[in-house]
PAMARRO-195227 format. One record per residue: residue in one letter; x, y, z of N, C-alpha, C, CB in turn. Coordinates in steps of 0.05 Angstrom, whole numbers. Glycine has a CB too. Layout:
REM PAMARRO-195227
 vexro     nx     ny     nz    cax    cay    caz     cx     cy     cz    cbx    cby    cbz
     A      X      Y      Z      X      Y      Z      X      Y      Z      X      Y      Z
...
This chain:
REM PAMARRO-195227
 vexro     nx     ny     nz    cax    cay    caz     cx     cy     cz    cbx    cby    cbz
     M   2691   1981   -781   2682   1963   -801   2683   1934   -790   2700   1965   -826
     A   2703   1928   -774   2705   1900   -764   2681   1894   -745   2731   1897   -749
     R   2674   1914   -729   2652   1909   -710   2625   1906   -725   2650   1932   -690
     S   2623   1920   -747   2598   1918   -763   2596   1890   -775   2598   1939   -786
     Y   2618   1880   -787   2618   1853   -798   2611   1833   -776   2645   1846   -811
     A   2624   1836   -753   2620   1817   -731   2591   1818   -721   2638   1824   -707
     A   2579   1841   -719   2552   1843   -710   2532   1831   -730   2544   1873   -705
     V   2536   1836   -755   2518   1825   -776   2520   1795   -777   2524   1837   -803
     M   2545   1785   -777   2548   1756   -778   2538   1742   -753   2577   1749   -783
     A   2542   1754   -730   2533   1742   -705   2502   1741   -704   2544   1758   -681
     L   2490   1763   -711   2460   1764   -711   2449   1745   -732   2450   1792   -716
     L   2461   1743   -755   2452   1725   -776   2454   1696   -766   2468   1729   -802
     G   2477   1689   -754   2480   1662   -744   2460   1655   -722   2508   1658   -732
     M   2454   1674   -705   2435   1669   -684   2407   1666   -695   2435   1691   -663
     L   2400   1683   -714   2374   1683   -726   2369   1657   -741   2370   1706   -745
     V   2388   1648   -757   2385   1623   -772   2382   1599   -753   2409   1619   -790
     T   2398   1599   -732   2396   1577   -713   2369   1577   -698   2419   1578   -693
     L   2360   1600   -690   2333   1602   -677   2311   1593   -696   2328   1631   -667
     L   2312   1602   -721   2292   1594   -740   2292   1564   -745   2295   1610   -766
     R   2317   1553   -747   2319   1524   -751   2308   1509   -727   2349   1516   -756
     G   2313   1519   -703   2302   1506   -679   2272   1507   -678   2313   1520   -654
     I   2260   1530   -687   2231   1532   -688   2220   1513   -709   2222   1561   -694
     K   2233   1512   -732   2223   1494   -753   2224   1465   -745   2240   1499   -778
     D   2246   1457   -732   2249   1429   -724   2235   1422   -698   2278   1423   -721
     G   2224   1441   -684   2210   1436   -659   2229   1429   -637   2190   1415   -663
     A   2253   1440   -638   2273   1433   -617   2266   1447   -591   2302   1442   -626
     G   2277   1438   -569   2272   1450   -543   2284   1477   -540   2282   1431   -521
     F   2274   1492   -521   2283   1520   -517   2312   1521   -509   2266   1533   -496
     D   2320   1504   -489   2347   1505   -479   2368   1498   -500   2350   1486   -455
     E   2361   1477   -516   2380   1468   -537   2383   1489   -558   2370   1442   -549
     T   2360   1501   -566   2361   1521   -587   2376   1546   -578   2332   1529   -595
     I   2371   1555   -554   2386   1579   -544   2415   1574   -542   2374   1588   -517
     T   2423   1550   -531   2451   1543   -528   2465   1542   -556   2454   1517   -514
     A   2452   1529   -575   2464   1527   -601   2465   1554   -615   2447   1508   -619
     S   2445   1571   -612   2445   1597   -625   2466   1615   -612   2417   1610   -623
     L   2470   1614   -586   2491   1630   -574   2519   1621   -582   2489   1628   -543
     A   2522   1595   -585   2548   1584   -595   2554   1594   -623   2548   1553   -593
     W   2534   1591   -640   2538   1601   -668   2542   1631   -669   2514   1593   -685
     M   2528   1645   -652   2531   1674   -651   2560   1682   -644   2511   1687   -631
     A   2571   1668   -624   2599   1674   -615   2618   1666   -638   2605   1658   -590
     L   2614   1643   -650   2633   1634   -671   2632   1653   -695   2625   1606   -680
     L   2608   1659   -705   2606   1676   -728   2613   1705   -722   2578   1675   -739
     G   2609   1714   -697   2619   1740   -689   2649   1742   -691   2609   1746   -661
     A   2663   1721   -681   2692   1721   -683   2701   1720   -712   2703   1697   -668
     I   2688   1704   -728   2696   1703   -757   2690   1730   -770   2680   1680   -771
     G   2668   1743   -763   2662   1769   -774   2682   1790   -766   2634   1777   -765
     M   2692   1788   -742   2712   1807   -732   2738   1804   -748   2718   1803   -702
     I   2745   1779   -754   2770   1774   -769   2766   1784   -798   2776   1744   -769
     V   2744   1777   -810   2738   1785   -838   2737   1816   -840   2712   1773   -849
     G   2724   1828   -821   2722   1857   -821   2749   1871   -817   2703   1866   -799
     T   2766   1860   -801   2792   1871   -797   2809   1869   -822   2807   1857   -774
     I   2807   1846   -835   2822   1842   -861   2811   1862   -882   2819   1813   -871
     A   2785   1864   -884   2773   1882   -903   2781   1911   -898   2742   1880   -903
     E   2780   1919   -873   2787   1946   -866   2816   1953   -873   2782   1951   -836
     S   2834   1935   -866   2863   1939   -872   2868   1940   -902   2880   1918   -859
     T   2853   1923   -917   2856   1922   -946   2847   1949   -958   2840   1899   -958
     I   2825   1959   -949   2815   1985   -960   2833   2008   -952   2787   1990   -949
     V   2843   2008   -928   2861   2030   -919   2887   2029   -936   2867   2027   -889
     E   2898   2006   -940   2923   2004   -956   2918   2012   -984   2933   1975   -955
     S   2895   2004   -996   2889   2012  -1023   2886   2042  -1026   2864   1998  -1032
     V   2871   2054  -1008   2868   2083  -1010   2894   2098  -1005   2847   2092   -989
     R   2910   2088   -986   2936   2101   -981   2954   2099  -1005   2949   2087   -957
     A   2955   2076  -1019   2971   2073  -1042   2962   2092  -1065   2971   2044  -1052
     K   2936   2094  -1068   2925   2112  -1089   2932   2141  -1083   2895   2108  -1091
     I   2929   2149  -1059   2935   2177  -1051   2965   2183  -1055   2926   2183  -1022
     E   2982   2164  -1047   3010   2168  -1050   3018   2170  -1079   3026   2145  -1037
     T   3005   2154  -1097   3011   2155  -1125   3002   2182  -1137   2996   2133  -1140
     E   2979   2192  -1129   2969   2218  -1139   2987   2240  -1129   2940   2222  -1130
     L   2995   2239  -1104   3012   2260  -1093   3039   2260  -1107   3016   2256  -1063
     A   3050   2236  -1113   3076   2235  -1127   3073   2246  -1155   3085   2205  -1128
     S   3052   2240  -1169   3048   2250  -1196   3044   2281  -1196   3025   2237  -1210
     T   3030   2291  -1176   3027   2320  -1173   3053   2333  -1167   3007   2326  -1150
     H   3069   2321  -1150   3095   2332  -1143   3114   2333  -1168   3109   2316  -1120
     E   3113   2312  -1184   3129   2311  -1208   3121   2332  -1228   3128   2282  -1221
     A   3095   2336  -1230   3084   2356  -1249   3092   2384  -1240   3053   2354  -1251
     E   3093   2389  -1215   3101   2415  -1204   3131   2419  -1208   3094   2418  -1175
     A   3146   2398  -1206   3175   2400  -1209   3183   2406  -1238   3189   2374  -1199
     K   3168   2396  -1257   3174   2400  -1285   3166   2428  -1295   3160   2380  -1302
     S   3147   2440  -1282   3138   2467  -1291   3152   2489  -1277   3108   2470  -1287
């Protein structure tokens, strides 16, 4: 999940920067340098956000399964 977030954010950052460079008529070297910098920055941010999202989902699912297993075990113990 973290790599997916990183890839999407990196490509989005690069695309926006390239489109902005085309719109403004900026030079090729400046546009590519800026887009690569934004791609690296947003890729790193995406990796962090994806890691946080993945751990949050895993913890949530784990807690839900543990709760269901505990209630099932209690029901079996009473019968």
